[in-house]
C-alpha positions in Angstrom: -125.9 0.5 140.1 -129.5 -0.8 140.2 -129.9 -3.7 143.2 -131.3 -6.7 141.9 -134.7 -8.0 141.9 -135.3 -10.6 145.4 -138.6 -12.5 145.4 -140.2 -12.5 149.0 -140.5 -15.8 150.4 -143.4 -14.0 153.4 -146.1 -16.3 152.4 -149.6 -15.0 151.3 -151.0 -15.6 154.5 -148.2 -13.2 155.9 -148.3 -11.3 153.4 -152.4 -11.1 154.2 -151.5 -10.5 157.9 -149.4 -8.1 158.0 -151.3 -5.6 154.8 -154.1 -6.8 154.5 -155.8 -3.1 152.7 -153.8 -4.2 150.0 -156.5 -7.2 149.6 -159.8 -7.3 148.6 -162.0 -9.1 150.7 -163.0 -11.1 149.0 -159.9 -12.3 148.2 -159.4 -12.5 150.9 -162.0 -14.3 152.5 -161.2 -17.2 149.7 -156.9 -17.1 150.8 -158.3 -17.8 154.0 -161.0 -20.8 153.5 -158.7 -22.2 151.8 -155.6 -22.0 153.7 -158.1 -23.8 156.8 -158.7 -25.8 154.0 -155.8 -27.3 153.6 -154.3 -27.1 157.4 -157.5 -29.3 158.3 -159.9 -26.9 159.4 -163.6 -28.0 157.5 -165.0 -24.5 155.5 -168.0 -24.8 157.0 -166.1 -24.6 160.8 -163.9 -22.0 159.7 -166.6 -19.5 158.5 -168.9 -20.0 161.3 -166.2 -20.8 163.9 -162.7 -19.2 163.0 -163.0 -16.3 161.2 -164.9 -13.4 163.5 -166.4 -10.3 161.8 -166.0 -6.9 163.2 -167.7 -3.9 162.1 -165.8 -0.9 161.6 -165.1 2.3 164.3 -164.6 4.7 162.0 -166.4 7.6 160.2 -163.8 8.3 158.0 -163.9 7.2 153.9 -162.7 3.7 153.9 -158.8 3.2 152.6 -159.5 0.1 151.2 -162.5 -2.9 151.5 -160.2 -4.3 154.2 -159.8 -1.6 157.3 -158.7 -4.4 160.0 -156.9 -7.7 160.1 -155.9 -9.6 162.9 -155.9 -12.8 165.1 -156.9 -13.2 168.3 -154.8 -14.3 171.1 -152.1 -11.9 169.6 -148.9 -13.8 170.6 -148.6 -16.1 167.1 -146.0 -14.6 165.4 -145.8 -16.1 161.9 -148.7 -18.0 159.8 -147.5 -21.2 161.2 -148.0 -20.3 165.1 -151.6 -19.2 163.4 -153.0 -22.1 161.9 -151.4 -24.1 164.9 -153.9 -21.8 168.1 -156.5 -22.7 165.0 -156.5 -26.1 165.2 -155.0 -26.6 169.2 -156.0 -23.8 171.2 -159.4 -22.3 168.9 -157.7 -19.3 167.9 -159.6 -16.4 165.7 -158.9 -14.5 163.0 -161.0 -11.5 163.1 -161.8 -8.7 159.9 -163.1 -5.8 160.1 -164.5 -4.3 156.7 -165.1 -1.4 155.4 -167.5 -1.5 153.0 -169.9 -3.2 155.2 -171.6 -3.3 158.1 -173.5 -1.8 161.0 -171.8 0.9 162.3 -169.3 2.6 160.7 -169.4 5.2 158.1 -170.9 2.5 155.8 -172.9 1.3 158.4 -177.3 0.3 158.0 -178.0 2.2 161.2 -177.4 5.8 162.4 -175.0 8.0 163.1 -175.1 8.7 165.9 -174.8 5.0 167.3 -171.3 4.3 166.2 -170.3 7.2 168.4 -171.5 6.3 171.2 -169.9 2.8 170.7 -167.1 4.5 169.9 -167.3 6.2 172.5 -168.7 4.2 175.7 -165.1 1.8 174.3 -162.7 4.7 174.6 -164.6 6.3 177.6 -165.0 3.0 180.1 -163.4 0.1 177.6 -167.2 -1.4 177.8 -167.1 -3.3 174.1 -170.3 -4.7 175.1 -173.0 -3.2 173.2 -170.1 -4.1 170.4 -170.0 -7.3 170.6 -173.9 -7.6 170.4 -173.7 -5.6 167.2 -171.1 -7.8 166.0 -173.1 -10.7 167.2 -175.8 -9.4 163.8 -173.0 -8.5 161.4 -170.7 -12.5 162.1 -174.1 -14.2 160.6 -174.5 -10.6 158.0 -171.3 -10.4 156.3 -170.9 -14.9 156.2 -173.8 -15.2 154.6 -172.7 -12.3 152.3 -169.6 -13.9 151.2 -172.0 -17.6 150.5 -173.9 -15.0 148.2 -171.2 -14.3 146.5 -169.5 -17.3 145.3 -172.7 -19.2 144.6 -172.9 -18.8 140.9 -169.2 -19.1 140.3 -167.0 -21.8 139.9 -163.8 -21.3 142.3 -165.6 -21.0 145.4 -167.1 -24.5 144.7 -163.3 -25.8 144.9 -162.8 -23.0 148.9 -165.8 -25.3 150.5 -164.2 -28.9 149.4 -167.5 -29.5 148.1 -168.1 -32.4 145.1 -167.4 -30.4 141.9 -170.8 -29.6 140.9 -169.9 -29.1 137.0 -168.0 -32.6 136.7 -171.8 -34.7 136.0 -172.4 -31.2 133.6 -169.1 -32.1 132.0 -169.7 -35.7 131.7 -172.8 -35.2 130.3 -171.6 -33.5 127.1 -168.1 -34.8 126.8 -171.3 -38.4 126.8 -169.6 -40.0 129.1 -172.3 -41.6 132.0 -171.2 -40.9 135.4 -168.2 -43.7 136.2 -167.7 -44.4 132.9 -163.9 -43.8 132.7 -163.9 -45.6 136.6 -161.9 -49.0 135.1 -159.1 -46.3 133.5 -158.5 -44.8 136.8 -155.2 -47.1 137.2 -154.0 -45.6 134.0 -154.6 -41.9 134.4 -157.6 -41.9 132.7 -160.5 -40.4 135.2 -163.4 -38.6 134.8 -161.4 -36.1 135.3 -159.9 -36.3 132.3 -162.8 -37.1 130.0 -164.5 -33.7 131.4 -161.6 -31.2 131.1 -161.9 -32.3 127.4 -164.9 -32.6 127.0 -165.4 -29.7 124.2 -163.0 -31.2 122.0 -164.2 -34.8 122.5 -167.5 -34.0 121.7 -166.9 -31.3 118.6 -167.6 -32.9 115.3 -165.7 -33.4 113.0 -162.9 -33.8 114.7 -160.4 -33.1 113.7 -156.0 -33.8 113.2 -154.9 -31.2 115.4 -157.6 -31.2 118.1 -156.4 -35.5 118.7 -153.2 -34.9 117.9 -152.9 -31.8 120.7 -155.2 -33.6 122.8 -152.8 -36.6 123.3 -150.2 -34.3 123.4 -151.4 -32.5 126.4 -151.9 -35.1 128.2 -148.9 -38.0 127.1 -146.4 -35.3 127.0 -145.3 -36.4 124.4 -145.7 -35.4 120.8 -148.2 -36.5 119.1 -149.6 -36.7 115.5 -151.7 -37.5 114.1 -151.5 -38.8 110.2 -154.5 -39.2 108.3 -155.8 -41.1 105.4 -153.8 -44.1 105.6 -154.1 -46.7 103.6 -155.7 -50.4 105.1 -156.3 -53.3 103.6 -160.8 -53.8 103.9 -162.3 -57.4 103.7 -165.0 -57.2 101.4 -168.5 -59.0 103.3 -168.9 -62.5 101.5 -173.1 -61.9 100.4 -171.0 -58.1 99.4 -167.9 -59.7 96.6 -168.5 -59.7 93.3 -169.3 -62.3 91.6 -170.3 -63.3 87.8 -174.8 -63.5 87.6 -174.3 -61.4 90.5 -176.5 -58.6 90.8 -173.7 -56.6 93.1 -171.1 -57.0 90.4 -171.8 -54.6 87.7 -168.9 -52.9 86.3 -168.3 -49.4 86.9 -170.3 -49.1 89.8 -169.0 -51.3 92.2 -167.8 -53.9 90.6 -164.1 -55.7 92.7 -162.2 -58.1 91.7 -160.9 -59.6 95.2 -161.9 -60.5 98.9 -160.3 -57.2 99.8 -159.8 -53.7 98.7 -157.2 -51.5 99.8 -158.8 -48.0 100.9 -157.7 -44.9 103.1 -160.9 -44.1 105.0 -160.4 -46.7 107.9 -157.3 -45.6 109.2 -155.2 -43.6 111.0 -151.3 -43.1 112.5 -150.2 -41.3 115.4 -146.4 -40.8 115.6 -145.7 -40.2 119.1 -142.2 -39.2 119.6 -138.8 -39.1 118.9 -139.2 -41.0 122.8 -136.1 -41.6 125.3 -136.1 -45.2 126.9 -138.4 -44.1 129.6 -141.1 -43.1 127.7 -140.4 -45.9 124.6 -141.8 -48.3 127.7 -143.9 -46.8 128.5 -146.1 -47.2 125.2 -144.8 -50.1 124.0 -148.4 -52.7 124.2 -149.9 -53.3 126.5 -147.7 -50.9 128.9 -149.7 -48.1 131.3 -149.7 -45.5 128.5 -150.4 -48.0 126.1 -153.2 -48.9 127.7 -154.0 -45.3 128.5 -153.7 -43.8 125.1 -156.3 -46.7 123.8 -158.9 -45.5 126.3 -158.7 -42.0 126.1 -158.5 -42.7 122.0 -161.9 -44.5 122.8 -162.7 -40.5 124.4 -164.0 -39.6 120.9 -166.5 -42.0 120.0 -164.6 -42.9 116.2 -165.6 -46.6 116.6 -165.1 -47.1 112.8 -161.7 -45.9 112.2 -158.2 -47.7 113.3 -155.7 -46.5 115.1 -152.3 -47.5 113.9 -149.1 -46.2 117.3 -145.9 -44.9 115.9 -143.3 -44.8 118.1 -140.8 -42.8 117.3 -137.6 -43.6 119.2 -134.6 -41.7 119.4 -130.5 -43.2 119.0 -130.3 -44.1 122.5 -133.0 -46.1 121.6 -131.5 -48.5 119.0 -129.6 -51.3 120.9 -127.8 -54.6 119.7 -129.5 -57.9 120.1 -128.3 -59.8 123.2 -128.5 -63.2 124.0 -128.2 -63.7 127.4 -130.7 -65.1 131.0 -129.9 -63.0 133.1 -132.5 -60.9 134.9 -133.3 -57.6 133.7 -130.6 -57.7 131.0 -133.4 -59.7 128.0 -134.3 -57.5 125.7 -137.0 -58.3 122.5 -136.3 -58.4 119.7 -138.3 -55.4 117.9 -138.8 -53.5 120.6 -136.2 -52.4 122.3 -133.5 -54.1 120.3 -133.2 -54.9 116.2 -130.6 -55.9 113.8 -128.1 -53.5 112.6 -126.2 -53.2 109.7 -122.2 -53.3 109.3 -121.9 -50.1 110.1 -124.6 -49.5 113.1 -127.7 -48.7 111.2 -131.0 -49.7 111.4 -133.8 -50.0 108.5 -136.0 -48.0 110.4 -136.1 -47.0 114.3 -139.4 -47.6 114.9 -142.5 -49.8 116.6 -145.7 -49.7 115.9 -148.6 -51.4 116.7 -152.3 -51.7 116.8 -154.9 -50.1 119.0 -158.1 -51.6 119.1 -160.4 -48.9 120.9 -163.8 -48.7 121.8 -166.2 -46.2 121.8 -167.1 -44.7 125.4 -171.1 -45.0 124.6 -170.2 -47.8 123.3 -167.5 -49.5 126.2 -170.7 -47.3 128.6 -173.6 -49.6 127.3 -171.4 -52.5 128.2 -171.1 -52.6 131.2 
């Protein structure tokens, strides 16, 4: 009978310390730098004081990019002990790359230099010559790693530095720096605008794009229904009047003070929602304010957004008249007037959004 596959309880750092040959050079350094940064060791300190790069003395063909990796002192039995020793006792993490250095099979110095240094280390336990050469390799390997990560986006996050790409994404989305700072309390930050920058400024805006962005951001089903009928008031100077210049039959003449149009309004069908999510999306709630902010990011100032919350059966409750705090209900929002059989005519809640265009909001600030 085949044995069950069990997940390994060894952490990635412990796996790197136990078998460094299974990792690539850049991959192992990224793991170590991020691990140290999360442990309170900054990137510059980790690269200059904690990590130590030594030259290889092997003249054989390298089997992997990393020849050896160990900790000094060697009494650190786990990654937790090692991190504690790094922060408290100044422990070092030594790494020997097999493909880069001054000594070894791939070293830049002649082979007899490696043989002399290795012979002195084995015969007389003299390590001063190797330590002197390692002094140059330390800076060389560190700069080589920084040059590798200079044009890689993920390397900036490993350094813990400011995100240099976020201003570019904000510019792509049409937002100024800090333009979404007022929405940070509701979860609509500059990072959110940068994450959806490509979809926010794609023209024309597709209904599927709006639905996907809102569904992904809020974690509930959202479907945009286009071409919803709505009344549009005609300005006084544009209304048809007898004897006027604008009243031309068949070319714009209209009876009344308003028109019924399908190009001014869309409807956001959200749900089905449980009681917790329904409470979030009620007017003036946190999710409703965030929804208004998210809709404004698409830059559609001439479009009106109607919200329709589709409620699940647990949200449909009867009206209760009580003065006890916490039991009061709001008619039309979280309670309804049911029929004799307990059903309701509609289990929805609707209201209008008044989103501001992101550019207009930024200009007004």
